[in-house]
N, C-alpha and C positions, 0 to 999 in steps of 0.2 A: 504494500500500500504506500509505503514511503517513497519507493522508486517511481510509482505511478504518479503520485502527487508532485514529486520533484520534476519529472519529465513534463507534466502538464504546466507547471509553473514556468519552466524554461521555454515551453512552446508559446506561452502567453507573451514572453518577452520579445518574440520575433514577429515580424510583420508577415502577412500571408505570402508575400512574394518570397521572402527568405525561407519560409516553411516549405513552400512548393519546391524551391531549389534544393533544400535538404532532402526532400522525398525523391527527387530526380537522381541525386548523387547516391542515395541509399539503394536505389534500383540497380545501379551499376557497381554496387559493392563498396562504396566509399562512405565511411561513417562520418557523422556530424554530431553536433551537440543535441540536436533534436531527434535524430534517427540513428539507430544502430543497424549497420549493414550486416547482411548474412554472408558468411564465407562461401557457402554453397552457391548463393546467387551470384557472387563475384566470379566464381569459377565458371558458372554457366554462361554468364555474359562474356567472359574472356574466351571461352570455347566457341561461342557463336561468332565473335569478331574474327577469331583465327580461321574458322572454316569459311567465312565470307571472303577473307583475303586469299585463302588457298584456292577457293573455287574461281575467284576472279583471275588469279594467276594461271590456273589450268585452262580457263577459257582463252586467255591470251595466247597460250601455246598450242591449243588444239584447234582453235577456230581457223587459222590459216590453212591447215590441211583440209578441214571440212569445206572451206570456201573453194579450194582448188578442186575437190571432188565434185562439189555441186556445179562449179563452172564448167567442168569437163562434160557434163550432160546438157548444159544450157545452150540455147539457140544464140548464135552470134549476133542476131538482130535485136536482142534484148538490151535494156538500158545499161546493163553491166559491161557491154562490149561496144564502145563507141570510139574505136581507135585505141583508147587507153582503158585499162581496167580500173575504174575509179568508183565503183559502187559496191555495197555490201550485198552479197548473195546468200540468202538463207536457205533456198531450196531450188533445185534445178527447174528452169523455165524453158520449155521447148514448144515451139509452134507445131504441134502434131498434124494439123490439117495440111501443112505444106507437103508437096509430093516428095517422097523419099526421105522425109525428115522424121525417122523413127528415133526412139529414145537413145540408142547407141550409135547414132549417126556420126558423131564426132570421132569415135573410136574406129568405125569403119573407114571414114575418110582418112584418118591417120595411117591405118594399116595399108590401104590401097593407094592413096595418092599424096599423103601428107609430106613424105620425104623422097619422092621419086624424082630422080634426075634424068632428064631426057634431052636429046639434041634439039636446040632451038627454043627450049622452055626456059622461063625466067624464074625457076624455083630456087635458084641459088645452090643447088646440089650438083655434083658431077654426074656424068652419064653413067648409068648402071647402079646408082646409089638408091637404096630403099630403106624403109624403117627396119626391116629384118637384118639388113647389113649393119645398121647402127647397133642393133642388139648383139649381133655376132662380134663386132669390134669391142663392145663393152665387155663381153664375156672373155675375150682374149686378153684384154688389158687388166681384167680383174682376177682371172683364175691362174694364168701362167705366172705372173710375177708374185702373186700371193703365195701359191703353193711352194714355189722354189725359194722365194724370199723368206718365208717363215721358217723353213728348214735351215736356211743359211743363218738366220738370226738365232735359231735355237742352238746351232753348233757353236756360234760365237758366245752365246750365253753359257753354254757348258764349259767352254774354255775359260771364261772369266769368273766362274763360280766354283768349279770343282777341280780345276787343274792349277797347281801352283807352279808358276814360272816367273822368272825375273822381270820386273817392270810391269806386271799384270795390272796392278791398281793404277799406275800412272797412265798406261795406255787407255784403260777404261775411263778414267776421268777426262782424258783428252777427247775421247769420243763423246762422252756425255756433255762436254762443253759445246760440242757442235750443235746440240739441240737448241742452244740459245740463238743460233743464226737463223733468221726467218727464211723460209723457202723462196719466196718471191725475190729476195735480194740477190740470189745467185742464179736466177733464171737467165739473165743476160749472158753470163759466163757459160751456162749450160747450152744456150742457143748457139754460141760461137763454137763450142766443142762439138756439138752434134753436127753442126754444119761442116766442120772439118772432117768428120767421119762419113759425110754424105748420107746422114740419116734423115735429113729434112726434105729429101726428094719425095715425090708422090708415091713412089713404089716402096721406099724404105721407111716411111714415116711411122710405121707400127713399132719400129725399134725404140723410138724415143719414150714410149709409154710402157715398154715391156722389159727391155734388157736392164735398165738401171734398177728396177725394182727387184730383179732376181738376185741382187747382191745383198738383200736384207735391209732392215731399217734399225736405226739406233734405239728408238723408243721400244720397238718390239723386242730387241735383244735385252734391253734394260728390264722390262717386265718379266720376261721368261727367266732372266738371271735371278731376279728376286724370288721367283717361284722355286727355282732349283735350290736356293739356299735352305728351303724347308725339307728337302729330301735328305735322307740319311747318307752320310759319306761312307758308312760301313758297307753299303752295297757295292760301291765302286772299288773299295779296298778288297772285298772278297772276290770280285771279278778279276782284279789284277793278280791275286794269288792263284786263281785258276788259269792264268795265262792269257786273258783277254786284253786286247789292245784298246786304245781310246776310241777308235772307230767302232769296234764291236760293242764297247760299253755304251756309246752314244746311241747306236741303232737298236740294241737289244734291251737296254735298261732305261736310258734317259728319255728317249722319245715316247715309249709307252707310259712312263710314270708322269711325264710333263704334258701329256696330251690335252688335259683340260685347259692349261694356259696356252698351249700352242693353238688349239682350236679357237679359243676366245680371241687371241691376238690376230689370228688369221681372219676371223669375221670382221674385226675392226678395220684391218687393212683392206679387206674386200670392199667395205663401205667407202673408204677413202678413194680407192681406185675406181669404183663404179661411178662416183660423182666427180671425177677429176676433170672439171670443165676447163680450168686454167691451163693445165698441161696441153690439152688438145688445142685450145685456142692459140697458144703461143708456138707450139712445135709442129702442128699439122696444118697445112694449107687447106682452104675450103675447096680447092680443086682436087683434093685427094680423096680416095675412097675409104681412107682409114680414120676419118673423123669419128669421134665417139658420140654416144647418144645425147649427153648434155650439150655438146657443141652443135649437134644437128638441131636440137630444140631451139637454140638461139638463132640459128640461120632461118628456121621456119618462122619464128616469131618476127624476124626482121622483114622477111619477104611476104608475110601474110598479116599485116597489122590490123586488117578488118575482119580477120577470121581467127579469133583467139580461142574458140572452143576446142579445136584439135590440139592447140598448143597446151592447154590445160590437161587434155587427155594424155598427151605425151609426158607431161610432168607427173601425172598419176602413175603411168606405167613405169616411169623411171624410179619413182620412190617406192613403189609397191614391193619389189624384191628385197630391198633393204629392210623394210618394215617386217616382212614375213620372216626373214632370217633372224632379226633381232628378237621377234616374239618367240621364236622356237628355241633360241639358244641364250635367252637373257639370263637364266639362272646360272648357266656355265660361265658367261661373261662376268657377271657380278661376283660369283664365287671365286673365280681365278684372280680377280683384282683384289678381293679381300685377303687372299692367301699370299699375295706378293710380299707382304711385310713380315711373314713368319720365318723363323729360323729354327734350326735343329737344336 
């Protein structure tokens, strides 16, 4: 009764405005002289605010992909496609009554005519080029250097983690320092070097995006090296006692045991090679049949500014394989990255 009377007396000392303000603060878990805030209510309000912020952030990240997907089915004559894509698309809009304009018309147009190069045509593509040639080029640039390069990086990681040799740590730190050099800053030098090798010609252009990647990557070797630190050295010592050499140890023991890290790094390298627009733009001429899919999309966008629907369809087809691979192997990728810091 004393507490009730005292609170009532304090409440009388405040004006209605200040009393209402105290009620508002108490709702959000902030105590005042006239109101005691509840900790549960404060936690509830905090959780609500947190989820609102997270949902808004998720929307900012997911909506561009949804926009691209919706635009890939939309009719190019809709307000979203007026030379420049400058409108928000919430749902595919297609004028179905038009002759031949079915729901998958943009994808059909892309597969049949979107990237076809023909004599006398102003498509921007060389003669004989098609969408399927672009996909084939992407597969060559993504599979060959990734498979060979990841094995090369794994062998380097094995040498830097499980073999003791003079100057090992110094050499590794020197290679690790090369990560600090931005890739675009050395592209001019690479262009001059590839030109001296005659790799920039239309027939040899595939070498610029294939051969260098076969020698591995420093970041891939670094992550696999960290993973190998978690493997017991006793296995290698036992194999040495049995007479196995380093090559046999690497093939028979290291590769199977480090397969989670190798596969995860291979998938990450595949994503980078699949989306390598800058490399194709700089090293491969538009008159060559060896331009990759992202480069072909840019050419199609430049030569078809009024027909953006097929361009969005090409973007969806370019992103889709990467999303599928990441969805299938995401646990392996995350798991291997979590184990890179473990040691025996």
